[in-house]
C-alpha positions in Angstrom: 102.0 75.4 96.9 104.5 75.4 94.1 105.5 78.5 92.1 107.0 78.1 88.6 108.7 81.2 87.4 108.5 81.5 83.6 109.6 85.0 82.7 110.7 88.1 84.6 109.3 91.5 83.8 110.2 95.1 84.8 107.3 97.5 84.7 106.3 100.9 86.0 103.1 101.7 87.8 101.5 98.4 87.6 97.7 97.7 87.4 97.1 94.3 89.0 93.8 92.8 88.1 93.3 89.7 90.2 90.2 87.6 90.9 88.9 84.0 90.9 85.6 82.4 90.2 82.9 83.2 92.8 79.1 83.6 92.7 78.1 83.2 89.0 81.9 82.6 88.3 82.1 86.4 87.7 85.6 87.0 89.1 87.1 84.2 87.1 85.2 85.3 83.9 86.7 88.8 84.2 90.3 87.8 84.6 90.2 84.8 82.1 88.7 87.1 79.5 91.3 89.8 80.0 94.1 87.2 79.7 92.7 86.2 76.3 91.9 89.6 74.9 94.9 91.6 76.0 98.4 90.9 74.6 99.7 89.0 77.6 102.7 86.8 78.3 102.9 84.2 81.0 105.1 85.3 84.0 104.4 82.6 86.6 102.4 79.5 87.3 101.2 78.5 90.7 100.1 75.0 91.5 97.9 74.1 94.5 97.1 70.7 95.8 95.1 71.6 98.9 91.9 69.6 98.5 91.0 67.1 101.2 90.3 64.2 98.7 91.9 62.3 95.8 90.7 61.7 92.3 90.1 58.1 91.3 90.4 56.6 87.8 90.9 52.9 86.8 91.7 52.1 90.4 94.5 54.6 90.7 94.4 57.6 92.9 95.8 61.1 92.1 95.9 64.3 94.2 93.8 67.0 92.4 95.8 70.1 91.4 94.6 73.6 90.5 96.7 75.8 88.2 96.8 79.6 88.6 98.6 81.9 86.2 100.1 85.4 86.3 100.3 87.0 82.9 101.6 90.4 81.8 100.5 93.0 79.3 103.7 95.0 78.9 102.2 97.6 76.7 99.6 98.7 79.3 101.6 97.7 82.4 98.8 95.3 83.4 99.4 92.1 85.4 96.5 89.6 85.5 96.1 86.7 88.0 93.5 84.1 87.2 92.5 80.5 87.8 89.6 78.0 87.6 88.9 77.6 91.3 89.1 79.2 94.7 91.7 77.7 97.1 90.2 75.1 99.4 91.6 76.2 102.7 91.4 79.7 104.4 95.2 79.7 105.2 95.9 78.9 101.6 94.0 82.0 100.5 96.3 84.2 102.5 99.3 82.3 101.3 98.5 82.7 97.6 97.5 86.3 98.0 100.8 87.3 99.7 102.7 85.2 97.1 101.1 87.1 94.2 101.7 90.5 95.7 105.3 89.6 96.5 105.9 88.4 92.9 104.2 91.5 91.3 105.9 93.9 93.6 109.3 92.7 92.3 108.2 93.7 88.8 107.6 97.3 89.9 105.3 99.5 91.9 101.7 98.3 92.1 99.8 101.5 91.4 96.4 99.9 91.7 94.8 96.6 92.5 91.4 95.7 90.9 89.4 92.7 92.2 86.1 91.5 90.7 83.2 89.3 91.6 79.5 88.8 91.6 76.9 90.4 93.9 73.4 89.0 94.4 71.2 91.6 96.1 68.4 90.5 98.4 66.1 92.1 95.9 67.5 91.4 92.5 67.3 93.9 89.7 68.0 93.4 86.0 71.7 92.5 86.4 72.9 95.8 84.9 74.7 97.5 87.8 78.2 97.4 89.0 78.9 98.0 92.7 82.2 98.9 94.3 84.3 98.9 97.4 87.8 100.4 97.9 90.8 100.4 100.2 90.7 104.2 100.8 88.7 107.3 100.2 90.8 108.3 97.1 89.9 105.0 95.5 86.2 105.5 96.4 86.3 108.8 94.6 87.7 107.0 91.5 84.7 104.7 91.5 82.2 107.5 92.0 83.7 109.3 89.0 82.7 106.3 86.8 79.2 105.9 88.3 80.0 102.7 90.2 77.4 102.3 92.9 78.5 102.0 96.5 77.9 98.4 97.8 74.8 98.2 100.0 75.2 98.4 103.8 73.5 95.0 103.9 76.8 93.4 102.9 79.1 93.1 106.0 81.9 91.0 104.5 83.5 89.8 101.2 84.8 86.3 101.6 87.6 84.3 100.1 90.2 85.4 97.5 88.4 88.3 95.9 87.8 90.0 99.2 91.0 88.9 101.1 93.3 90.3 98.4 91.8 93.8 98.9 92.3 93.6 102.7 96.0 92.5 102.3 96.5 95.2 99.6 95.3 97.8 102.1 97.7 96.5 104.8 100.5 97.0 102.2 99.3 100.6 101.4 98.3 99.6 97.9 95.3 101.4 96.4 92.6 98.9 95.5 89.1 98.7 94.3 86.6 95.8 94.2 84.1 95.7 91.3 81.0 93.5 91.9 78.6 93.0 89.1 74.9 92.5 89.9 73.9 88.9 89.1 70.5 87.2 88.9 71.6 83.6 89.5 74.5 82.4 91.7 74.8 79.0 90.2 75.2 79.6 86.4 77.9 81.7 84.8 76.9 85.4 84.8 78.4 86.7 81.6 76.5 90.0 81.7 77.9 90.9 85.1 81.4 90.1 83.9 80.9 92.2 80.7 79.6 95.1 82.8 82.7 95.0 85.0 85.0 94.9 82.1 83.3 98.0 80.6 84.1 99.8 83.9 87.7 98.6 83.8 87.9 99.8 80.2 86.9 103.3 81.3 89.2 103.4 84.4 92.3 102.2 82.5 91.4 104.0 79.2 92.0 100.9 77.1 89.9 99.0 74.7 88.5 95.6 75.9 86.5 93.6 73.4 83.5 92.0 75.3 81.7 90.5 72.3 82.6 86.9 73.2 80.9 87.4 76.6 78.0 89.4 75.3 77.1 86.7 72.9 76.7 84.2 75.8 74.3 86.4 77.8 70.9 84.8 78.4 68.3 87.2 79.7 66.6 85.5 82.7 63.4 86.4 84.4 64.0 88.3 87.6 62.9 86.7 90.9 62.8 88.5 94.2 65.2 86.9 96.6 63.8 86.4 100.1 67.1 85.5 101.7 70.0 87.8 102.5 72.4 89.1 99.9 75.4 87.2 98.6 78.8 88.3 97.4 82.2 86.9 96.7 
């Protein structure tokens, strides 16, 4: 893993919004959209080359690399971490999470962490709900005040980056919430779920977030009852 520092920032009471593509690519859609719509400046770039294969073109091999970015909205004291893919290896997930929290902690106190992702219930609804988890009871109360539904007891774990970052934040005594938008298809981008999550973030942070670009891409799909277990993360 390589970290390229681009610009240092000093902030007060930081909101860190950090998630990567997962089921329906929801976590990535949320943070990528925020990076574009808020007035952000690039703070750091993280390069990973952890995939167990090489790319091949014209007989030449090349190690595949993934680029992740930390951007800062100074006006609203928001830091956003985003990227196109999840890390390949479990240990890399922990490494990148700790690196992000270390970098952002040097900018100032992390007041709240927000992670996001997609949730496919065992019996799908209309893709309109946002479910939540939290690192402590205080953060649970925040979610309840914005009508975020408690995540179903059928979900026993939240895997990879979007879940691990909440667990490590808790170990560091950082208040954190996970917002998981109900999806109807795990394979195609779920713009509606991402938009629904952004509308909750808008209320929590009391800032304006334009979701028109996502809303225009929403394709209403027929709902099918899933017979398998739920999926998340």
